[in-house]
C-alpha positions in Angstrom: 0.0 0.0 0.1 1.4 3.4 -0.9 1.6 6.2 1.6 -1.3 8.3 0.2 -3.7 5.1 0.2 -2.6 4.2 3.8 -3.3 7.8 5.1 -6.8 7.8 3.3 -7.6 4.3 4.7 -6.3 5.2 8.1 -8.3 8.2 8.6 -11.4 6.4 7.3 -10.8 3.7 10.0 -10.5 6.5 12.6 -13.6 8.3 11.1 -11.8 11.3 10.2 -12.6 12.7 6.7 -9.3 13.3 4.7 -9.4 14.9 1.2 -7.2 14.2 -1.6 -5.6 17.6 -1.2 -5.0 17.2 2.5 -3.4 13.8 1.8 -1.0 15.4 -0.7 -0.1 17.9 2.1 0.8 15.1 4.3 3.1 13.5 1.6 4.7 17.0 1.0 5.2 17.2 4.9 6.8 13.6 4.7 9.3 14.8 2.0 10.3 17.8 3.9 10.6 15.7 7.1 13.1 13.3 5.4 15.0 15.9 3.7 15.7 18.1 6.7 16.3 15.0 8.7 19.6 14.4 6.8 20.7 17.8 8.2 19.2 18.1 11.5 17.9 15.4 14.0 14.1 15.6 13.7 12.9 12.0 13.9 14.4 8.5 14.3 11.4 7.3 12.3 12.0 7.4 8.7 10.0 4.3 7.1 7.2 5.5 5.2 4.7 3.2 6.8 5.8 4.1 10.4 5.7 7.9 9.5 2.1 7.5 8.6 1.0 5.4 11.7 3.3 6.7 14.4 3.4 10.4 13.5 0.6 11.4 11.1 -2.5 9.0 12.2 -1.2 9.2 16.0 -1.0 13.1 15.9 -4.8 13.0 14.5 -6.3 11.0 17.4 -7.0 14.2 19.4 -9.7 15.0 16.8 -11.7 12.0 18.1 -12.1 13.9 21.5 -14.1 16.6 19.8 -12.1 19.3 21.6 -9.8 20.5 18.7 -11.0 24.0 17.9 -10.1 27.7 18.4 -6.6 28.7 19.3 -4.2 25.9 20.0 -0.6 25.6 21.1 1.6 22.6 20.7 4.2 22.7 23.6 7.7 21.0 22.6 6.4 20.2 19.1 9.7 18.9 17.7 9.1 18.1 14.2 5.6 19.6 14.3 3.7 16.6 15.9 0.8 16.7 16.6 0.2 20.3 15.6 0.9 20.2 11.9 -1.3 17.3 11.0 -4.0 18.6 13.2 -3.7 21.9 11.2 -3.8 20.1 7.8 -7.1 18.3 8.7 -8.7 21.2 10.8 -7.5 24.3 8.9 -9.8 26.6 10.9 -7.7 26.4 14.1 -5.3 29.1 15.0 -2.0 27.2 15.6 1.0 28.1 17.6 4.1 25.8 17.6 6.5 26.2 20.3 10.1 24.6 20.5 13.2 25.2 22.3 15.5 24.5 19.3 15.9 27.2 16.6 16.8 24.7 13.9 13.5 22.9 14.4 11.5 26.2 14.4 13.1 27.0 10.9 11.8 23.6 9.8 8.3 24.3 11.0 8.2 27.6 9.5 9.5 26.1 6.0 6.6 23.4 6.3 4.0 26.0 7.2 5.1 28.0 4.2 5.4 25.2 1.7 2.1 23.6 2.7 0.3 27.2 2.7 -1.0 26.8 6.1 -2.5 30.0 7.3 -2.6 31.3 11.0 0.4 29.4 12.1 3.0 30.8 14.5 6.3 29.3 15.2 7.9 30.4 18.4 11.6 29.7 19.5 11.2 29.4 23.3 11.5 27.0 26.2 8.2 26.1 27.6 9.2 27.5 31.0 9.9 30.8 29.4 6.8 30.9 27.1 4.5 30.1 29.8 5.5 33.3 31.7 5.0 35.6 28.6 2.0 37.9 28.9 1.2 37.4 25.0 1.0 33.5 25.7 0.0 32.9 29.2 -3.6 32.0 29.7 -4.1 32.7 25.9 -5.2 29.3 24.4 -8.4 27.3 24.1 -6.4 24.2 23.8 -2.7 23.1 24.6 -1.4 19.7 23.4 1.9 18.0 24.0 3.3 14.7 22.6 6.6 15.6 24.4 8.3 12.8 26.4 8.0 13.9 30.0 6.4 12.9 33.2 2.9 14.1 33.5 3.5 16.5 36.5 6.3 18.1 34.6 4.1 18.3 31.5 1.2 20.0 33.5 3.7 22.6 34.8 5.0 23.4 31.4 1.5 23.4 29.6 -1.3 24.4 32.0 -0.1 28.1 32.2 -0.8 28.5 28.6 -4.5 27.5 28.9 -7.4 29.9 29.4 -9.7 29.1 32.4 -12.3 26.8 30.8 -9.8 25.5 28.2 -8.2 22.0 27.9 -4.7 20.6 28.1 -4.2 17.2 26.4 -1.2 15.1 26.8 -0.8 12.2 24.2 0.6 9.4 26.2 1.3 5.8 25.8 0.3 2.6 27.9 1.4 4.0 31.3 -1.1 7.0 31.2 -3.2 5.8 34.2 -0.1 5.3 36.4 1.4 8.7 35.5 -2.0 10.3 36.2 -2.1 9.0 39.8 1.2 10.2 40.4 0.6 13.8 39.2 -3.0 14.6 40.8 -1.6 16.9 43.2 0.5 18.7 40.7 -2.6 19.2 38.4 -4.6 20.6 41.2 -2.1 23.2 42.4 -1.5 24.3 38.7 -5.3 25.0 38.3 -6.4 21.7 36.5 -9.0 19.2 36.9 -8.8 15.7 35.4 -11.5 15.3 32.9 -11.1 12.0 30.9 -8.6 9.4 29.6 -9.5 8.9 26.1 -8.2 5.7 24.3 -7.7 5.4 20.6 -6.4 2.6 18.5 -3.9 3.4 15.9 -4.8 1.8 12.5 -2.5 -0.8 11.0 -0.7 -1.2 14.2 -1.2 -2.8 17.8 -0.8 0.5 19.4 -3.3 2.0 21.8 -2.9 5.6 22.3 -4.2 7.3 25.5 -4.9 11.0 25.7 -5.1 12.5 29.2 -7.6 15.3 29.2 -7.2 18.1 31.7 -9.7 20.9 32.2 -8.3 24.3 33.3 -10.7 25.4 36.2 -8.5 28.1 37.9 -5.8 30.4 37.1 -2.2 28.8 37.4 -0.4 30.5 40.4 2.0 33.1 39.2 5.2 31.3 40.5 4.5 28.4 37.8 6.1 27.5 35.7 9.4 27.5 37.6 12.7 28.4 35.9 14.0 26.4 33.0 15.2 22.8 34.1 13.5 23.0 37.5 10.2 21.4 36.6 12.1 18.1 35.2 14.6 18.0 38.0 12.0 18.6 40.8 8.4 17.8 39.6 5.6 18.9 41.8 4.7 16.0 44.0 
């Protein structure tokens, strides 16, 4: 099965409509990803089938929660996951991509321009610094992160970006429930409330993806996020 057919069938299995034009944008994205990956480290996944399943289809699973709308920030986006796939399929969202490495931000800018994606802002900032900026703090309807970090750490890095009444979604693997138990106090301190753990099976794989959904119910106290590096070294317990 070629990449385009796999994308179209995979999205159909997820119940997510995908047009031919959108599928072509994913193919262009994949080409840019592989080209730039020869120069800067963007992904260890370079097999076409794995790019479709582990990057593209995986990144689209938050659509199934029914909460992808309005302004969205992808914290620690890396090569643009899940933000850019979500933008391709949901063009009406206003997307901000935040990453700590300038080379990756240059790549994201190139992808946005090449794919003619409108309303995409690429920001070179650590999450700890971005969450303190008045222009970004408490500004987004939805914050997403697929970053590899402990849930308590992710909440400290991500909840400051979310409006009261908005949502933070962490894309996690099979240990989501265990991580959530260990981060209940942090979630509460940071102004969040556990809403749901959403499960999604990734087509053509045995992978079950879990999305932890946190509702922002109060403003995050002004001392959070703490300075760069501290959340990771000393998570809130």
